FIKOLZA-1660 file (N, C-alpha, C; in steps of 0.1 Angstrom, whole numbers, plus 5000, padded with zeros to 4 digits):
% residues 224
   i   px   py   pz ch aa at
   1 2868 8524 7581  A  M  N
   1 2881 8529 7579  A  M CA
   1 2893 8518 7581  A  M  C
   2 2901 8515 7570  A  P  N
   2 2913 8504 7572  A  P CA
   2 2922 8508 7581  A  P  C
   3 2927 8498 7586  A  R  N
   3 2938 8501 7598  A  R CA
   3 2952 8498 7590  A  R  C
   4 2959 8512 7592  A  F  N
   4 2974 8511 7586  A  F CA
   4 2985 8510 7597  A  F  C
   5 2994 8503 7593  A  Q  N
   5 3006 8503 7604  A  Q CA
   5 3012 8515 7606  A  Q  C
   6 3015 8517 7617  A  Q  N
   6 3022 8529 7623  A  Q CA
   6 3035 8526 7631  A  Q  C
   7 3044 8533 7625  A  I  N
   7 3058 8530 7633  A  I CA
   7 3062 8543 7637  A  I  C
   8 3063 8546 7649  A  A  N
   8 3068 8559 7656  A  A CA
   8 3081 8558 7661  A  A  C
   9 3090 8568 7656  A  I  N
   9 3104 8567 7660  A  I CA
   9 3108 8582 7666  A  I  C
  10 3112 8581 7679  A  D  N
  10 3116 8593 7685  A  D CA
  10 3129 8592 7692  A  D  C
  11 3136 8603 7695  A  G  N
  11 3148 8604 7701  A  G CA
  11 3155 8617 7701  A  G  C
  12 3164 8619 7709  A  P  N
  12 3173 8633 7709  A  P CA
  12 3180 8635 7696  A  P  C
  13 3182 8648 7694  A  A  N
  13 3189 8652 7680  A  A CA
  13 3204 8643 7679  A  A  C
  14 3208 8639 7668  A  G  N
  14 3219 8634 7666  A  G CA
  14 3217 8619 7668  A  G  C
  15 3205 8612 7673  A  A  N
  15 3205 8599 7676  A  A CA
  15 3205 8591 7663  A  A  C
  16 3201 8596 7652  A  G  N
  16 3200 8589 7640  A  G CA
  16 3186 8585 7635  A  G  C
  17 3175 8593 7641  A  K  N
  17 3163 8588 7639  A  K CA
  17 3157 8590 7624  A  K  C
  18 3163 8602 7619  A  S  N
  18 3159 8607 7606  A  S CA
  18 3163 8597 7596  A  S  C
  19 3177 8593 7597  A  T  N
  19 3183 8585 7586  A  T CA
  19 3175 8571 7588  A  T  C
  20 3175 8565 7600  A  V  N
  20 3169 8552 7602  A  V CA
  20 3153 8553 7597  A  V  C
  21 3146 8565 7600  A  A  N
  21 3131 8563 7597  A  A CA
  21 3129 8563 7582  A  A  C
  22 3140 8573 7576  A  R  N
  22 3137 8573 7561  A  R CA
  22 3139 8560 7555  A  R  C
  23 3147 8552 7559  A  A  N
  23 3155 8539 7553  A  A CA
  23 3143 8529 7556  A  A  C
  24 3137 8528 7567  A  V  N
  24 3127 8519 7569  A  V CA
  24 3114 8521 7560  A  V  C
  25 3112 8535 7560  A  A  N
  25 3099 8538 7552  A  A CA
  25 3103 8535 7535  A  A  C
  26 3115 8536 7532  A  E  N
  26 3118 8534 7518  A  E CA
  26 3117 8519 7516  A  E  C
  27 3122 8511 7523  A  R  N
  27 3123 8498 7522  A  R CA
  27 3110 8491 7524  A  R  C
  28 3101 8496 7533  A  L  N
  28 3088 8490 7534  A  L CA
  28 3076 8496 7525  A  L  C
  29 3080 8506 7517  A  G  N
  29 3071 8512 7508  A  G CA
  29 3061 8520 7516  A  G  C
  30 3065 8525 7529  A  Y  N
  30 3056 8534 7537  A  Y CA
  30 3058 8548 7532  A  Y  C
  31 3049 8557 7538  A  T  N
  31 3050 8573 7538  A  T CA
  31 3060 8575 7548  A  T  C
  32 3069 8585 7546  A  F  N
  32 3077 8589 7557  A  F CA
  32 3073 8603 7561  A  F  C
  33 3072 8606 7574  A  V  N
  33 3069 8618 7578  A  V CA
  33 3078 8623 7589  A  V  C
  34 3085 8635 7584  A  D  N
  34 3096 8642 7591  A  D CA
  34 3089 8653 7599  A  D  C
  35 3086 8648 7614  A  T  N
  35 3078 8659 7618  A  T CA
  35 3087 8673 7622  A  T  C
  36 3101 8670 7623  A  G  N
  36 3110 8680 7626  A  G CA
  36 3109 8690 7614  A  G  C
  37 3108 8686 7601  A  A  N
  37 3106 8693 7591  A  A CA
  37 3095 8702 7590  A  A  C
  38 3083 8698 7595  A  M  N
  38 3071 8705 7598  A  M CA
  38 3072 8717 7606  A  M  C
  39 3083 8714 7616  A  Y  N
  39 3082 8726 7625  A  Y CA
  39 3093 8737 7620  A  Y  C
  40 3102 8731 7612  A  R  N
  40 3112 8739 7604  A  R CA
  40 3102 8749 7594  A  R  C
  41 3092 8742 7588  A  C  N
  41 3083 8749 7580  A  C CA
  41 3077 8763 7586  A  C  C
  42 3072 8759 7598  A  V  N
  42 3065 8768 7607  A  V CA
  42 3074 8781 7610  A  V  C
  43 3089 8776 7614  A  A  N
  43 3096 8786 7618  A  A CA
  43 3101 8795 7605  A  A  C
  44 3102 8787 7594  A  L  N
  44 3105 8796 7580  A  L CA
  44 3092 8805 7579  A  L  C
  45 3080 8801 7579  A  A  N
  45 3069 8810 7579  A  A CA
  45 3071 8822 7586  A  A  C
  46 3073 8821 7599  A  A  N
  46 3072 8831 7610  A  A CA
  46 3082 8839 7605  A  A  C
  47 3095 8833 7602  A  L  N
  47 3106 8845 7597  A  L CA
  47 3101 8851 7586  A  L  C
  48 3094 8847 7575  A  N  N
  48 3092 8852 7563  A  N CA
  48 3081 8862 7565  A  N  C
  49 3073 8861 7576  A  Q  N
  49 3064 8872 7579  A  Q CA
  49 3067 8881 7591  A  Q  C
  50 3082 8880 7594  A  A  N
  50 3086 8889 7604  A  A CA
  50 3080 8889 7617  A  A  C
  51 3076 8877 7621  A  L  N
  51 3070 8873 7633  A  L CA
  51 3083 8871 7643  A  L  C
  52 3082 8874 7656  A  T  N
  52 3093 8872 7666  A  T CA
  52 3088 8861 7678  A  T  C
  53 3098 8857 7685  A  L  N
  53 3096 8848 7695  A  L CA
  53 3086 8852 7705  A  L  C
  54 3084 8865 7706  A  D  N
  54 3076 8870 7716  A  D CA
  54 3059 8873 7711  A  D  C
  55 3059 8867 7700  A  Q  N
  55 3043 8867 7695  A  Q CA
  55 3040 8852 7693  A  Q  C
  56 3041 8846 7704  A  P  N
  56 3036 8829 7703  A  P CA
  56 3022 8828 7698  A  P  C
  57 3013 8835 7701  A  E  N
  57 2999 8834 7697  A  E CA
  57 3000 8839 7681  A  E  C
  58 3005 8846 7676  A  A  N
  58 3005 8849 7664  A  A CA
  58 3010 8838 7655  A  A  C
  59 3021 8832 7659  A  I  N
  59 3028 8822 7654  A  I CA
  59 3020 8808 7654  A  I  C
  60 3013 8806 7664  A  G  N
  60 3004 8795 7666  A  G CA
  60 2993 8796 7655  A  G  C
  61 2986 8808 7654  A  Q  N
  61 2977 8812 7644  A  Q CA
  61 2982 8806 7630  A  Q  C
  62 2995 8812 7628  A  L  N
  62 3001 8809 7615  A  L CA
  62 3001 8794 7611  A  L  C
  63 3006 8787 7622  A  A  N
  63 3009 8774 7620  A  A CA
  63 2995 8766 7615  A  A  C
  64 2984 8770 7620  A  E  N
  64 2971 8767 7617  A  E CA
  64 2967 8767 7602  A  E  C
  65 2973 8778 7597  A  R  N
  65 2969 8782 7583  A  R CA
  65 2976 8774 7573  A  R  C
  66 2990 8770 7577  A  L  N
  66 3000 8762 7567  A  L CA
  66 2994 8751 7563  A  L  C
  67 2998 8749 7549  A  T  N
  67 2996 8734 7544  A  T CA
  67 3011 8728 7540  A  T  C
  68 3013 8717 7547  A  I  N
  68 3026 8713 7545  A  I CA
  68 3025 8697 7538  A  I  C
  69 3032 8696 7527  A  R  N
  69 3033 8683 7520  A  R CA
  69 3046 8677 7517  A  R  C
  70 3047 8664 7518  A  F  N
  70 3061 8658 7516  A  F CA
  70 3058 8649 7501  A  F  C
  71 3072 8651 7495  A  G  N
  71 3073 8643 7484  A  G CA
  71 3076 8628 7487  A  G  C
  72 3077 8619 7476  A  E  N
  72 3082 8608 7478  A  E CA
  72 3098 8607 7479  A  E  C
  73 3100 8596 7486  A  L  N
  73 3116 8595 7491  A  L CA
  73 3121 8589 7479  A  L  C
  74 3135 8593 7477  A  H  N
  74 3143 8589 7466  A  H CA
  74 3157 8589 7471  A  H  C
  75 3165 8578 7472  A  E  N
  75 3176 8577 7476  A  E CA
  75 3180 8586 7488  A  E  C
  76 3171 8584 7498  A  G  N
  76 3171 8588 7511  A  G CA
  76 3167 8605 7513  A  G  C
  77 3162 8609 7503  A  R  N
  77 3160 8624 7505  A  R CA
  77 3145 8626 7501  A  R  C
  78 3138 8635 7509  A  Q  N
  78 3126 8639 7507  A  Q CA
  78 3123 8653 7504  A  Q  C
  79 3114 8657 7495  A  R  N
  79 3113 8671 7492  A  R CA
  79 3099 8675 7501  A  R  C
  80 3100 8688 7504  A  V  N
  80 3090 8694 7513  A  V CA
  80 3083 8706 7509  A  V  C
  81 3069 8706 7507  A  W  N
  81 3063 8719 7501  A  W CA
  81 3058 8726 7513  A  W  C
  82 3057 8739 7513  A  L  N
  82 3050 8748 7524  A  L CA
  82 3041 8756 7514  A  L  C
  83 3027 8753 7517  A  D  N
  83 3016 8756 7507  A  D CA
  83 3021 8756 7494  A  D  C
  84 3023 8765 7485  A  E  N
  84 3026 8760 7471  A  E CA
  84 3042 8762 7468  A  E  C
  85 3050 8765 7478  A  D  N
  85 3064 8765 7475  A  D CA
  85 3073 8753 7479  A  D  C
  86 3082 8748 7472  A  E  N
  86 3091 8739 7477  A  E CA
  86 3102 8744 7486  A  E  C
  87 3103 8740 7496  A  V  N
  87 3111 8746 7507  A  V CA
  87 3122 8734 7514  A  V  C
  88 3124 8726 7504  A  T  N
  88 3131 8715 7511  A  T CA
  88 3147 8720 7514  A  T  C
  89 3151 8730 7507  A  E  N
  89 3163 8737 7511  A  E CA
  89 3162 8749 7521  A  E  C
  90 3151 8754 7521  A  A  N
  90 3150 8766 7527  A  A CA
  90 3149 8764 7542  A  A  C
  91 3142 8752 7546  A  I  N
  91 3141 8749 7560  A  I CA
  91 3153 8744 7566  A  I  C
  92 3164 8743 7559  A  R  N
  92 3176 8738 7564  A  R CA
  92 3187 8750 7566  A  R  C
  93 3182 8762 7565  A  T  N
  93 3192 8774 7565  A  T CA
  93 3196 8777 7581  A  T  C
  94 3205 8784 7584  A  P  N
  94 3209 8787 7599  A  P CA
  94 3199 8795 7605  A  P  C
  95 3192 8805 7598  A  P  N
  95 3181 8813 7606  A  P CA
  95 3170 8802 7609  A  P  C
  96 3167 8794 7602  A  V  N
  96 3157 8785 7606  A  V CA
  96 3161 8776 7615  A  V  C
  97 3173 8771 7615  A  H  N
  97 3178 8762 7627  A  H CA
  97 3179 8767 7639  A  H  C
  98 3183 8781 7638  A  A  N
  98 3181 8789 7652  A  A CA
  98 3168 8791 7658  A  A  C
  99 3159 8789 7650  A  T  N
  99 3145 8795 7655  A  T CA
  99 3136 8781 7658  A  T  C
 100 3140 8771 7651  A  V  N
 100 3129 8760 7652  A  V CA
 100 3128 8756 7667  A  V  C
 101 3138 8755 7674  A  S  N
 101 3135 8748 7687  A  S CA
 101 3126 8757 7696  A  S  C
 102 3127 8769 7698  A  P  N
 102 3118 8778 7706  A  P CA
 102 3105 8779 7700  A  P  C
 103 3103 8777 7684  A  V  N
 103 3091 8776 7677  A  V CA
 103 3083 8763 7683  A  V  C
 104 3090 8753 7681  A  S  N
 104 3083 8740 7684  A  S CA
 104 3082 8738 7699  A  S  C
 105 3085 8747 7707  A  A  N
 105 3081 8748 7722  A  A CA
 105 3067 8755 7724  A  A  C
 106 3062 8762 7713  A  I  N
 106 3049 8769 7716  A  I CA
 106 3037 8759 7716  A  I  C
 107 3031 8758 7726  A  P  N
 107 3019 8747 7726  A  P CA
 107 3009 8749 7715  A  P  C
 108 3005 8761 7712  A  A  N
 108 2997 8762 7700  A  A CA
 108 3003 8759 7686  A  A  C
 109 3017 8758 7685  A  V  N
 109 3021 8753 7671  A  V CA
 109 3022 8737 7672  A  V  C
 110 3025 8732 7685  A  R  N
 110 3025 8718 7684  A  R CA
 110 3009 8713 7683  A  R  C
 111 3000 8719 7688  A  Q  N
 111 2987 8715 7688  A  Q CA
 111 2981 8716 7673  A  Q  C
 112 2986 8726 7667  A  A  N
 112 2982 8730 7652  A  A CA
 112 2987 8716 7642  A  A  C
 113 3001 8714 7645  A  L  N
 113 3007 8703 7637  A  L CA
 113 3001 8690 7640  A  L  C
 114 2997 8688 7653  A  L  N
 114 2993 8675 7658  A  L CA
 114 2983 8670 7648  A  L  C
 115 2975 8679 7644  A  H  N
 115 2963 8675 7636  A  H CA
 115 2967 8671 7622  A  H  C
 116 2978 8678 7616  A  Q  N
 116 2981 8674 7604  A  Q CA
 116 2989 8659 7606  A  Q  C
 117 2997 8660 7615  A  Q  N
 117 3006 8648 7617  A  Q CA
 117 2996 8634 7616  A  Q  C
 118 2987 8636 7625  A  R  N
 118 2976 8623 7625  A  R CA
 118 2969 8621 7614  A  R  C
 119 2967 8631 7607  A  A  N
 119 2961 8630 7594  A  A CA
 119 2970 8621 7584  A  A  C
 120 2982 8624 7584  A  F  N
 120 2990 8615 7577  A  F CA
 120 2990 8601 7579  A  F  C
 121 2988 8599 7591  A  A  N
 121 2987 8584 7596  A  A CA
 121 2974 8577 7592  A  A  C
 122 2964 8584 7588  A  Q  N
 122 2951 8579 7585  A  Q CA
 122 2952 8576 7568  A  Q  C
 123 2962 8580 7562  A  Q  N
 123 2962 8579 7548  A  Q CA
 123 2970 8566 7543  A  Q  C
 124 2976 8559 7551  A  G  N
 124 2983 8549 7546  A  G CA
 124 2993 8545 7556  A  G  C
 125 3001 8533 7555  A  P  N
 125 3010 8528 7565  A  P CA
 125 3022 8540 7565  A  P  C
 126 3026 8542 7577  A  V  N
 126 3034 8555 7580  A  V CA
 126 3046 8551 7591  A  V  C
 127 3058 8557 7586  A  V  N
 127 3069 8559 7595  A  V CA
 127 3071 8572 7599  A  V  C
 128 3068 8576 7611  A  M  N
 128 3067 8590 7616  A  M CA
 128 3079 8592 7626  A  M  C
 129 3088 8602 7624  A  E  N
 129 3098 8604 7635  A  E CA
 129 3098 8616 7639  A  E  C
 130 3102 8619 7653  A  G  N
 130 3103 8634 7658  A  G CA
 130 3107 8631 7673  A  G  C
 131 3099 8639 7681  A  R  N
 131 3104 8638 7696  A  R CA
 131 3091 8636 7706  A  R  C
 132 3080 8634 7699  A  D  N
 132 3068 8632 7708  A  D CA
 132 3059 8621 7699  A  D  C
 133 3063 8613 7691  A  I  N
 133 3054 8605 7682  A  I CA
 133 3049 8593 7690  A  I  C
 134 3058 8588 7697  A  Q  N
 134 3052 8576 7705  A  Q CA
 134 3044 8579 7718  A  Q  C
 135 3046 8591 7722  A  T  N
 135 3039 8593 7734  A  T CA
 135 3027 8603 7732  A  T  C
 136 3026 8611 7722  A  V  N
 136 3015 8620 7720  A  V CA
 136 3009 8619 7706  A  V  C
 137 3017 8621 7693  A  V  N
 137 3009 8619 7681  A  V CA
 137 3004 8607 7679  A  V  C
 138 3010 8596 7681  A  L  N
 138 3005 8581 7677  A  L CA
 138 3010 8572 7690  A  L  C
 139 3002 8575 7699  A  P  N
 139 3002 8568 7711  A  P CA
 139 2998 8550 7711  A  P  C
 140 2991 8549 7700  A  E  N
 140 2986 8535 7699  A  E CA
 140 2994 8531 7686  A  E  C
 141 3005 8534 7682  A  A  N
 141 3013 8530 7670  A  A CA
 141 3018 8517 7673  A  A  C
 142 3020 8508 7664  A  D  N
 142 3021 8493 7664  A  D CA
 142 3034 8490 7667  A  D  C
 143 3043 8501 7663  A  V  N
 143 3057 8499 7667  A  V CA
 143 3063 8512 7673  A  V  C
 144 3068 8512 7685  A  K  N
 144 3071 8522 7690  A  K CA
 144 3090 8522 7694  A  K  C
 145 3095 8531 7689  A  V  N
 145 3111 8530 7691  A  V CA
 145 3116 8543 7696  A  V  C
 146 3126 8542 7705  A  F  N
 146 3132 8554 7709  A  F CA
 146 3147 8552 7707  A  F  C
 147 3153 8560 7700  A  L  N
 147 3167 8558 7696  A  L CA
 147 3176 8567 7706  A  L  C
 148 3186 8562 7709  A  D  N
 148 3195 8571 7719  A  D CA
 148 3210 8568 7716  A  D  C
 149 3217 8578 7721  A  A  N
 149 3231 8575 7720  A  A CA
 149 3238 8587 7729  A  A  C
 150 3249 8583 7734  A  S  N
 150 3257 8593 7743  A  S CA
 150 3257 8608 7736  A  S  C
 151 3258 8617 7744  A  V  N
 151 3261 8629 7739  A  V CA
 151 3274 8631 7731  A  V  C
 152 3284 8624 7736  A  E  N
 152 3296 8624 7727  A  E CA
 152 3295 8618 7714  A  E  C
 153 3288 8607 7713  A  E  N
 153 3287 8599 7701  A  E CA
 153 3278 8610 7690  A  E  C
 154 3266 8616 7698  A  R  N
 154 3258 8621 7688  A  R CA
 154 3265 8635 7685  A  R  C
 155 3274 8642 7692  A  A  N
 155 3280 8652 7688  A  A CA
 155 3290 8649 7677  A  A  C
 156 3296 8638 7676  A  R  N
 156 3306 8634 7666  A  R CA
 156 3299 8632 7654  A  R  C
 157 3287 8628 7652  A  R  N
 157 3280 8625 7642  A  R CA
 157 3274 8640 7635  A  R  C
 158 3272 8647 7644  A  R  N
 158 3266 8661 7639  A  R CA
 158 3276 8669 7633  A  R  C
 159 3289 8667 7641  A  Y  N
 159 3301 8675 7638  A  Y CA
 159 3306 8671 7623  A  Y  C
 160 3305 8656 7621  A  A  N
 160 3309 8650 7607  A  A CA
 160 3300 8658 7596  A  A  C
 161 3287 8661 7598  A  E  N
 161 3278 8666 7588  A  E CA
 161 3280 8680 7584  A  E  C
 162 3287 8688 7594  A  L  N
 162 3289 8701 7591  A  L CA
 162 3300 8706 7581  A  L  C
 163 3298 8717 7576  A  P  N
 163 3308 8722 7567  A  P CA
 163 3321 8725 7576  A  P  C
 164 3334 8725 7569  A  P  N
 164 3344 8726 7577  A  P CA
 164 3344 8741 7583  A  P  C
 165 3349 8742 7595  A  E  N
 165 3350 8753 7604  A  E CA
 165 3337 8760 7606  A  E  C
 166 3327 8752 7605  A  A  N
 166 3313 8757 7608  A  A CA
 166 3312 8762 7624  A  A  C
 167 3316 8751 7632  A  M  N
 167 3318 8752 7648  A  M CA
 167 3325 8739 7653  A  M  C
 168 3333 8743 7665  A  S  N
 168 3340 8732 7669  A  S CA
 168 3332 8720 7674  A  S  C
 169 3338 8709 7677  A  L  N
 169 3330 8698 7682  A  L CA
 169 3326 8701 7697  A  L  C
 170 3332 8708 7704  A  E  N
 170 3328 8710 7717  A  E CA
 170 3316 8719 7716  A  E  C
 171 3315 8729 7707  A  Q  N
 171 3303 8737 7705  A  Q CA
 171 3291 8728 7701  A  Q  C
 172 3294 8718 7693  A  V  N
 172 3282 8710 7689  A  V CA
 172 3277 8704 7700  A  V  C
 173 3285 8698 7709  A  E  N
 173 3283 8688 7720  A  E CA
 173 3275 8699 7730  A  E  C
 174 3280 8713 7731  A  A  N
 174 3274 8722 7741  A  A CA
 174 3257 8724 7737  A  A  C
 175 3256 8725 7723  A  N  N
 175 3244 8728 7717  A  N CA
 175 3234 8716 7718  A  N  C
 176 3240 8704 7718  A  L  N
 176 3231 8692 7719  A  L CA
 176 3227 8691 7735  A  L  C
 177 3236 8693 7742  A  V  N
 177 3232 8694 7757  A  V CA
 177 3223 8705 7760  A  V  C
 178 3222 8715 7754  A  D  N
 178 3212 8727 7756  A  D CA
 178 3200 8723 7750  A  D  C
 179 3199 8716 7739  A  R  N
 179 3187 8711 7730  A  R CA
 179 3181 8699 7739  A  R  C
 180 3189 8690 7744  A  D  N
 180 3183 8680 7752  A  D CA
 180 3176 8686 7764  A  D  C
 181 3182 8695 7771  A  S  N
 181 3175 8700 7783  A  S CA
 181 3162 8707 7779  A  S  C
 182 3161 8715 7769  A  R  N
 182 3149 8720 7765  A  R CA
 182 3141 8713 7761  A  R  C
 183 3143 8701 7755  A  D  N
 183 3134 8692 7748  A  D CA
 183 3128 8684 7758  A  D  C
 184 3135 8679 7767  A  S  N
 184 3130 8670 7781  A  S CA
 184 3122 8677 7789  A  S  C
 185 3127 8692 7791  A  S  N
 185 3118 8700 7801  A  S CA
 185 3106 8707 7798  A  S  C
 186 3103 8710 7785  A  R  N
 186 3092 8717 7782  A  R CA
 186 3079 8713 7787  A  R  C
 187 3070 8720 7791  A  P  N
 187 3060 8716 7795  A  P CA
 187 3049 8707 7786  A  P  C
 188 3050 8711 7773  A  T  N
 188 3040 8705 7763  A  T CA
 188 3048 8695 7754  A  T  C
 189 3045 8682 7757  A  A  N
 189 3050 8672 7748  A  A CA
 189 3064 8670 7750  A  A  C
 190 3070 8669 7763  A  P  N
 190 3085 8667 7763  A  P CA
 190 3090 8653 7760  A  P  C
 191 3103 8654 7755  A  L  N
 191 3110 8642 7750  A  L CA
 191 3111 8632 7760  A  L  C
 192 3105 8621 7757  A  R  N
 192 3106 8607 7767  A  R CA
 192 3103 8596 7758  A  R  C
 193 3107 8584 7765  A  A  N
 193 3103 8573 7758  A  A CA
 193 3089 8568 7764  A  A  C
 194 3080 8563 7756  A  A  N
 194 3069 8557 7760  A  A CA
 194 3071 8544 7768  A  A  C
 195 3063 8540 7779  A  P  N
 195 3066 8528 7786  A  P CA
 195 3068 8516 7778  A  P  C
 196 3060 8515 7767  A  D  N
 196 3062 8503 7758  A  D CA
 196 3071 8505 7746  A  D  C
 197 3080 8516 7745  A  A  N
 197 3088 8517 7736  A  A CA
 197 3099 8507 7736  A  A  C
 198 3104 8504 7725  A  V  N
 198 3118 8495 7723  A  V CA
 198 3129 8505 7723  A  V  C
 199 3137 8507 7733  A  R  N
 199 3148 8517 7735  A  R CA
 199 3160 8508 7726  A  R  C
 200 3166 8516 7718  A  I  N
 200 3180 8511 7709  A  I CA
 200 3190 8521 7713  A  I  C
 201 3201 8519 7721  A  D  N
 201 3214 8526 7721  A  D CA
 201 3220 8523 7709  A  D  C
 202 3223 8534 7701  A  T  N
 202 3228 8532 7689  A  T CA
 202 3245 8534 7689  A  T  C
 203 3249 8536 7703  A  D  N
 203 3264 8537 7704  A  D CA
 203 3270 8523 7698  A  D  C
 204 3278 8525 7691  A  G  N
 204 3284 8512 7687  A  G CA
 204 3278 8504 7675  A  G  C
 205 3267 8508 7671  A  L  N
 205 3259 8502 7662  A  L CA
 205 3261 8510 7648  A  L  C
 206 3262 8501 7637  A  T  N
 206 3259 8506 7624  A  T CA
 206 3247 8513 7621  A  T  C
 207 3245 8520 7613  A  V  N
 207 3231 8526 7608  A  V CA
 207 3223 8511 7602  A  V  C
 208 3231 8503 7595  A  E  N
 208 3223 8493 7589  A  E CA
 208 3217 8483 7601  A  E  C
 209 3224 8482 7611  A  Q  N
 209 3223 8472 7621  A  Q CA
 209 3208 8478 7628  A  Q  C
 210 3207 8492 7631  A  V  N
 210 3197 8498 7636  A  V CA
 210 3185 8497 7628  A  V  C
 211 3186 8499 7614  A  I  N
 211 3175 8497 7603  A  I CA
 211 3169 8484 7604  A  I  C
 212 3180 8474 7605  A  L  N
 212 3174 8458 7605  A  L CA
 212 3168 8455 7618  A  L  C
 213 3170 8460 7629  A  T  N
 213 3162 8459 7640  A  T CA
 213 3148 8464 7640  A  T  C
 214 3147 8476 7636  A  V  N
 214 3134 8483 7635  A  V CA
 214 3125 8476 7625  A  V  C
 215 3131 8470 7611  A  L  N
 215 3123 8464 7603  A  L CA
 215 3119 8451 7608  A  L  C
 216 3128 8444 7615  A  E  N
 216 3123 8431 7621  A  E CA
 216 3112 8434 7630  A  E  C
 217 3112 8444 7640  A  L  N
 217 3102 8447 7648  A  L CA
 217 3088 8450 7639  A  L  C
 218 3089 8458 7629  A  A  N
 218 3078 8463 7620  A  A CA
 218 3072 8449 7614  A  A  C
 219 3081 8440 7610  A  R  N
 219 3074 8428 7605  A  R CA
 219 3068 8419 7614  A  R  C
 220 3073 8419 7627  A  S  N
 220 3067 8410 7638  A  S CA
 220 3055 8415 7643  A  S  C
 221 3052 8429 7640  A  R  N
 221 3040 8436 7645  A  R CA
 221 3029 8439 7632  A  R  C
 222 3031 8432 7622  A  A  N
 222 3024 8436 7611  A  A CA
 222 3007 8438 7613  A  A  C
 223 3001 8446 7606  A  V  N
 223 2987 8450 7608  A  V CA
 223 2979 8440 7596  A  V  C
 224 2969 8433 7602  A  G  N
 224 2961 8425 7591  A  G CA
 224 2966 8412 7590  A  G  C
% end
């Protein structure tokens, strides 16, 4: 089986990993896998089947049955399919946003999606982003990057993306602090940097500067 380059990008919410990973994949012509979107698909499916968070076993079994596909990147956007339905917009709704974090903490869900995530990496060169890619999903990745930024900076970025009056900057920051705590303390696949990951603090850096840094790493560690 041919060996394809694997680029793993992790980091907390608002660190810029999705933006950077998409751009790196697009410029290199690699497949981009947004694992956060996969967890959102499970959350959406659970909501559609009226499953609640006190039914973790049923949600885990549901995750095993789902087929998640990604479309090609175009101008920084990626389409997502859940089974036969396109769910690109449906997985970004407030109900899904409110459900995805506890759903992603269910060990059976993480295990079910782990197999799918690794399968993507066997099909061709890949840029995969999430919260446990360089530690659990692709621990042998050629390039491991951990993006970080201060909670204040991440809150400002998230706040700028929200509709007017959706919530205050203080509320956004409080939500990020809570999410950081849950992501880093969960017993299964907690958020952390791998010992051999390149840590990039994105405070004060432009998106383009971060993209170019990751591209340089990728080219210096090319496969073959």
